[in-house]
C-alpha positions as CSV (number, residue, x, y, z in Angstrom):
1,X,-0.1,-0.2,0.3
2,X,2.9,2.6,1.1
3,X,4.3,1.6,-3.0
4,X,0.6,2.7,-4.3
5,X,-0.1,5.6,-1.9
6,X,3.6,6.8,-3.1
7,X,2.8,6.6,-6.9
8,X,-0.7,8.4,-6.6
9,X,1.2,11.1,-4.9
10,X,3.7,11.1,-7.6
11,X,0.9,11.3,-10.6
12,X,-1.1,14.1,-8.3
13,X,-3.9,11.7,-7.2
14,X,-5.0,11.0,-3.7
15,X,-4.1,8.3,-1.0
16,X,-6.0,5.1,-2.6
17,X,-7.7,4.4,1.0
18,X,-10.1,0.9,0.5
19,X,-8.7,-1.0,-2.1
20,X,-10.6,-3.8,-2.2
21,X,-13.3,-2.4,-4.6
22,X,-10.3,-1.6,-7.1
23,X,-8.8,-4.6,-6.9
24,X,-12.0,-6.4,-7.6
25,X,-12.7,-4.3,-10.6
26,X,-9.2,-4.6,-12.2
27,X,-9.8,-8.5,-11.7
28,X,-13.0,-8.7,-13.2
29,X,-11.8,-6.1,-16.4
30,X,-10.8,-8.0,-19.8
31,X,-7.4,-6.6,-18.6
32,X,-6.7,-8.9,-15.5
33,X,-3.7,-10.6,-16.8
34,X,-2.2,-7.3,-17.2
35,X,-2.0,-6.8,-13.4
36,X,-2.3,-10.2,-11.6
37,X,-0.3,-13.5,-12.2
38,X,-3.1,-16.1,-12.5
39,X,-2.1,-19.3,-10.2
40,X,-3.9,-22.4,-11.5
41,X,-2.3,-25.4,-9.7
42,X,-2.4,-25.5,-6.0
43,X,-4.6,-26.3,-3.0
44,X,-4.6,-25.5,0.8
45,X,-4.7,-29.5,1.7
46,X,-2.2,-30.3,4.0
47,X,-1.1,-33.8,5.8
48,X,-3.2,-32.9,8.6
49,X,-6.1,-32.2,6.9
50,X,-6.0,-34.6,3.9
51,X,-10.0,-35.3,3.7
52,X,-12.0,-32.6,1.7
53,X,-15.0,-31.6,2.9
54,X,-16.1,-29.1,0.0
55,X,-16.4,-26.2,3.0
56,X,-12.6,-25.7,4.1
57,X,-10.7,-26.9,1.0
58,X,-9.8,-24.7,-1.7
59,X,-8.3,-25.6,-5.1
60,X,-6.5,-23.2,-7.4
61,X,-8.4,-22.7,-10.8
62,X,-8.5,-20.1,-13.5
63,X,-9.4,-16.5,-12.5
64,X,-10.5,-16.0,-8.9
65,X,-10.6,-18.8,-6.4
66,X,-10.8,-18.8,-2.7
67,X,-7.3,-20.8,-2.4
68,X,-5.2,-17.6,-3.9
69,X,-7.2,-15.1,-4.9
70,X,-6.8,-13.3,-8.3
71,X,-3.4,-14.3,-8.3
72,X,0.0,-12.5,-7.6
73,X,0.4,-8.8,-8.2
74,X,2.2,-8.0,-11.5
75,X,4.4,-5.0,-10.4
76,X,4.1,-1.5,-11.6
77,X,1.2,-2.4,-13.8
78,X,-0.8,-3.1,-10.8
79,X,0.5,-0.6,-8.6
80,X,0.0,2.3,-11.6
81,X,-3.9,1.1,-12.2
82,X,-4.7,1.1,-8.5
83,X,-2.8,4.8,-7.8
84,X,-4.9,6.0,-11.0
85,X,-1.9,6.9,-13.0
86,X,-3.0,6.7,-16.5
87,X,-0.4,7.4,-19.6
88,X,-1.3,7.1,-23.3
89,X,1.7,5.8,-25.2
90,X,1.8,6.3,-29.0
91,X,4.7,4.4,-30.8
92,X,5.5,3.2,-34.6
93,X,7.5,0.3,-33.3
94,X,6.1,-2.9,-33.1
95,X,8.9,-3.9,-31.0
96,X,8.6,-0.9,-28.7
97,X,4.4,-1.4,-28.1
98,X,5.1,-5.1,-27.1
99,X,8.1,-4.3,-24.9
100,X,5.6,-1.9,-23.4
101,X,2.7,-4.6,-22.8
102,X,4.9,-7.5,-21.6
103,X,7.6,-5.1,-19.4
104,X,5.0,-2.1,-18.1
105,X,1.7,-3.4,-18.7
106,X,0.3,-1.2,-20.9
107,X,-3.1,-2.3,-23.0
108,X,-2.8,-2.2,-26.8
109,X,-5.9,-0.1,-28.1
110,X,-5.1,-0.6,-31.6
111,X,-3.7,1.8,-34.3
112,X,-4.5,5.8,-33.6
113,X,-3.9,6.6,-37.2
114,X,-1.3,6.4,-40.2
115,X,2.0,8.5,-39.8
116,X,5.1,8.6,-42.0
117,X,8.3,7.2,-39.9
118,X,10.8,9.3,-41.9
119,X,10.4,13.0,-43.3
120,X,8.6,13.7,-46.2
121,X,8.0,16.7,-48.2
122,X,5.7,19.2,-46.4
123,X,6.1,17.2,-42.7
124,X,7.2,18.1,-39.3
125,X,8.5,16.1,-36.6
126,X,6.0,15.2,-33.9
127,X,8.2,15.4,-31.1
128,X,7.9,12.6,-28.4
129,X,8.6,13.6,-24.5
130,X,8.3,11.8,-21.1
131,X,7.5,12.8,-17.3
132,X,5.0,10.8,-15.5
133,X,3.3,10.6,-18.3
134,X,4.0,11.0,-22.6
135,X,3.4,14.3,-24.2
136,X,3.6,14.9,-28.0
137,X,3.7,18.0,-29.9
138,X,5.1,19.6,-33.2
139,X,6.1,22.9,-31.7
140,X,9.6,23.2,-31.2
141,X,8.8,26.2,-28.5
142,X,6.6,23.8,-26.6
143,X,8.9,20.8,-26.6
144,X,11.8,23.4,-25.3
145,X,9.3,25.0,-22.5
146,X,8.8,21.5,-21.6
147,X,12.3,20.3,-20.8
148,X,13.5,23.6,-19.7
149,X,10.3,24.0,-17.2
150,X,8.3,21.4,-16.6
151,X,10.5,18.2,-16.1
152,X,10.0,16.3,-19.3
153,X,12.8,14.4,-21.2
154,X,13.0,14.3,-24.9
155,X,12.7,10.6,-26.3
156,X,13.1,11.8,-30.0
157,X,10.4,11.8,-32.8
158,X,7.7,9.9,-32.7
159,X,7.0,10.3,-36.3
160,X,6.4,12.8,-39.1
161,X,2.8,14.4,-39.9
162,X,1.6,17.4,-41.2
163,X,1.0,20.9,-39.5
164,X,-2.2,22.5,-40.7
165,X,-1.8,25.5,-43.4
166,X,0.3,28.2,-41.7
167,X,-1.2,30.2,-39.3
168,X,-4.6,28.7,-39.9
169,X,-7.2,27.0,-37.4
170,X,-10.3,25.0,-38.4
171,X,-13.4,25.7,-39.0
172,X,-15.9,23.2,-37.8
173,X,-19.3,22.2,-39.0
174,X,-22.3,21.1,-37.0
175,X,-25.9,20.7,-38.3
176,X,-29.2,20.9,-36.4
177,X,-31.9,22.3,-38.9
178,X,-29.4,24.4,-40.5
179,X,-26.0,24.4,-40.5
180,X,-23.2,26.2,-38.0
181,X,-19.8,27.0,-38.7
182,X,-17.3,28.6,-35.8
183,X,-13.6,28.5,-35.2
184,X,-13.8,27.8,-31.7
185,X,-13.9,24.5,-30.3
186,X,-15.5,25.4,-26.8
187,X,-18.6,26.9,-29.2
188,X,-18.5,24.0,-31.0
189,X,-18.9,21.9,-27.6
190,X,-21.4,23.7,-26.1
191,X,-23.4,24.1,-29.5
192,X,-23.7,19.6,-28.9
193,X,-23.8,19.7,-25.5
194,X,-26.7,22.6,-24.7
195,X,-28.3,23.2,-28.3
196,X,-28.4,19.7,-30.0
197,X,-26.2,20.2,-32.6
198,X,-24.3,17.3,-34.5
199,X,-20.5,17.6,-35.4
200,X,-19.8,17.5,-39.4
201,X,-16.4,17.6,-38.6
202,X,-14.1,20.3,-40.6
203,X,-15.7,22.8,-43.3
204,X,-11.8,24.2,-44.1
205,X,-8.9,26.1,-42.5
206,X,-9.4,30.2,-42.0
207,X,-7.7,32.6,-39.6
208,X,-9.0,33.3,-36.6
209,X,-7.2,37.0,-36.7
210,X,-7.0,39.4,-39.6
211,X,-3.7,38.5,-41.4
212,X,-1.9,40.3,-44.8
213,X,-4.5,40.1,-47.4
214,X,-8.1,38.8,-46.2
215,X,-11.1,40.1,-45.0
216,X,-13.4,39.4,-42.3
217,X,-16.3,36.9,-42.6
218,X,-19.3,38.3,-41.0
219,X,-21.7,35.7,-39.2
220,X,-25.0,36.5,-38.6
221,X,-28.3,34.5,-37.5
222,X,-31.9,34.2,-37.8
223,X,-33.9,31.3,-36.6
224,X,-32.0,28.3,-37.8
225,X,-30.0,30.0,-40.3
226,X,-26.6,31.5,-39.6
227,X,-25.4,33.2,-42.6
228,X,-21.7,34.3,-43.4
229,X,-20.9,36.9,-46.1
230,X,-17.4,39.2,-46.5
231,X,-19.8,42.1,-47.6
232,X,-20.4,44.3,-45.4
233,X,-22.8,45.9,-47.3
234,X,-25.2,42.4,-47.6
235,X,-24.4,41.9,-43.9
236,X,-26.3,45.5,-43.2
237,X,-28.7,44.6,-45.7
238,X,-29.3,41.0,-43.8
239,X,-30.3,43.0,-40.9
240,X,-32.2,45.9,-41.6
241,X,-34.2,44.0,-44.5
242,X,-34.6,40.2,-43.3
243,X,-34.4,40.3,-40.0
244,X,-30.8,38.8,-39.1
245,X,-28.9,39.7,-36.0
246,X,-25.0,40.3,-36.4
247,X,-22.8,37.4,-34.4
248,X,-19.6,39.5,-34.9
249,X,-16.9,38.3,-37.4
250,X,-16.5,34.2,-37.5
251,X,-12.7,34.2,-38.8
252,X,-10.6,36.0,-41.6
253,X,-10.6,34.6,-45.0
254,X,-9.4,35.8,-48.6
255,X,-12.3,37.2,-51.0
256,X,-10.2,36.0,-54.0
257,X,-8.3,33.0,-54.7
258,X,-4.5,33.0,-53.8
259,X,-2.1,30.0,-53.9
260,X,-3.1,27.2,-52.0
261,X,-6.9,28.0,-51.5
262,X,-9.8,26.9,-52.6
263,X,-13.4,28.3,-52.8
264,X,-15.7,27.8,-50.3
265,X,-19.1,27.2,-52.0
266,X,-22.3,29.2,-50.7
267,X,-25.7,27.4,-51.3
268,X,-29.4,27.9,-50.2
269,X,-32.7,26.0,-49.5
270,X,-35.2,27.6,-48.5
271,X,-34.3,29.7,-45.7
272,X,-31.1,27.8,-44.7
273,X,-27.4,28.2,-45.9
274,X,-24.8,25.6,-46.7
275,X,-21.1,26.2,-47.1
276,X,-18.5,23.4,-48.3
277,X,-15.5,23.4,-50.3
278,X,-16.3,20.2,-51.8
279,X,-17.3,20.5,-55.6
280,X,-19.1,16.8,-55.3
281,X,-20.9,18.0,-52.3
282,X,-22.3,21.2,-53.6
283,X,-23.2,19.4,-57.1
284,X,-24.9,16.6,-55.0
285,X,-26.9,19.3,-52.5
286,X,-27.9,21.0,-55.8
287,X,-29.1,17.9,-57.8
288,X,-31.1,15.9,-55.1
289,X,-31.3,18.3,-52.3
290,X,-33.0,21.4,-53.8
291,X,-30.4,23.7,-52.8
292,X,-29.2,26.8,-55.1
293,X,-25.8,28.1,-55.8
294,X,-25.3,31.1,-54.6
295,X,-21.4,31.3,-56.1
296,X,-18.5,31.7,-53.7
297,X,-18.5,33.0,-50.2
298,X,-14.8,33.3,-50.1
299,X,-11.4,31.7,-50.5
300,X,-10.3,29.3,-47.7
301,X,-7.3,26.5,-47.1
302,X,-8.4,23.2,-46.9
303,X,-6.3,20.5,-44.7
304,X,-3.5,18.9,-46.1
305,X,-4.6,16.3,-48.9
306,X,-6.3,13.1,-47.7
307,X,-5.5,13.9,-44.0
308,X,-7.8,14.3,-40.8
309,X,-6.9,16.1,-37.5
310,X,-5.2,14.2,-34.7
311,X,-7.1,16.3,-31.6
312,X,-5.2,16.4,-28.5
313,X,-6.7,16.5,-24.9
314,X,-5.6,16.6,-21.5
315,X,-6.3,15.2,-17.9
316,X,-3.8,13.9,-15.8
317,X,-2.1,12.3,-19.4
318,X,-2.3,13.9,-22.5
319,X,-4.5,11.9,-25.2
320,X,-4.4,12.0,-28.7
321,X,-7.2,10.7,-31.1
322,X,-8.8,11.4,-34.9
323,X,-12.5,10.4,-34.0
324,X,-14.3,13.5,-32.8
325,X,-16.9,11.7,-31.1
326,X,-14.0,9.8,-29.0
327,X,-13.0,13.3,-28.4
328,X,-16.2,14.4,-26.9
329,X,-17.0,11.4,-24.7
330,X,-13.5,12.0,-23.4
331,X,-14.3,15.7,-22.5
332,X,-18.2,14.5,-21.2
333,X,-17.4,11.3,-19.2
334,X,-13.5,11.5,-18.2
335,X,-12.9,15.2,-17.7
336,X,-10.5,15.6,-20.3
337,X,-10.1,19.2,-21.6
338,X,-9.5,19.8,-25.4
339,X,-6.2,21.1,-26.2
340,X,-7.1,22.0,-29.9
341,X,-5.4,20.2,-32.5
342,X,-2.1,18.3,-32.4
343,X,-1.2,17.8,-36.0
344,X,-2.6,16.3,-39.1
345,X,-2.2,12.6,-40.1
346,X,-4.3,9.7,-42.2
347,X,-7.3,8.0,-40.8
348,X,-6.4,5.0,-43.1
349,X,-3.1,3.4,-44.7
350,X,-1.5,5.4,-47.9
351,X,1.8,4.9,-49.5
352,X,4.7,5.1,-47.5
353,X,3.1,5.4,-44.1
354,X,3.0,3.2,-41.3
355,X,0.6,2.7,-38.3
356,X,1.2,4.7,-35.0
357,X,0.2,2.2,-32.4
358,X,-2.0,3.5,-29.2
359,X,-1.5,1.9,-26.0
360,X,-2.6,3.0,-22.8
361,X,-1.3,2.0,-19.0
362,X,-3.4,2.3,-15.8
363,X,-7.1,3.3,-14.8
364,X,-9.0,6.0,-14.1
365,X,-11.2,5.8,-11.2
């Protein structure tokens, strides 16, 4: 117990106290063999007590039994689990993955995403650091601060990934009756939790502050319709003539096409606007859903070709996932806080990529 409470203090958790409920939870879990060495042979029959009567004689068997309980403790894996220490660990090495399971009691959670093991054109390194838990970042400044001021140790480069187009942020897309777009993850999360919107991933990448050559994309609301325009005159007419309410500036965009940008198509059906950078989605909405094209709203950046965001969250450890629904669940159920997007990666294998394996150790009580 002293070792467990010492470990709990190291990772910022309170003393464990009465440990039996945690022991039984671990024993009943699908991962019990990570925490206990199961004893399957033996009994309590002695020379002086040779005649088993079924009441006072017990025999070892697979799983829990009255002779040996759950078995013998499996070292640090059990200590970490009981102490409430959690660490998510990501590696491209199958050997390192297997050693983490065998030696340190990590559980394999499958493949997080697909990445490059060596630098490619346009990629940046995903730095890997460790303290009590692992931490991954593409920012050299964040890496250096973690080492200099937070006690982390560099473990080199985890892999090579894409960053978002320089200086941009995601423009999140949601839908209820009408579509809603925002650069703010807290606002996106609140729209889901409070107002019943459903996430539809990321529409494009934009600037959340003015940049040279950009213009404001104004945001307005009327009923179920969020309306976005770069025209101050159109904004004012929507307010005075059609009863829209101003909601400020959504982001900064280009009013004319720039290198690397694509058009953000604007469509209308009944009294609801819809915006997409996908020509196929635009054409389908016009042909099959009754939308009418209203031209191009502005020009924005797509994500690096074929990639998806790797979301970053923090609690007592850092957690990374490509799944928006898993990210949302981690916030709602497990208390993680969003730290936006770590980088852009591939959700499925493409040429020259390798799996980034995801593992976890410990238990959140």
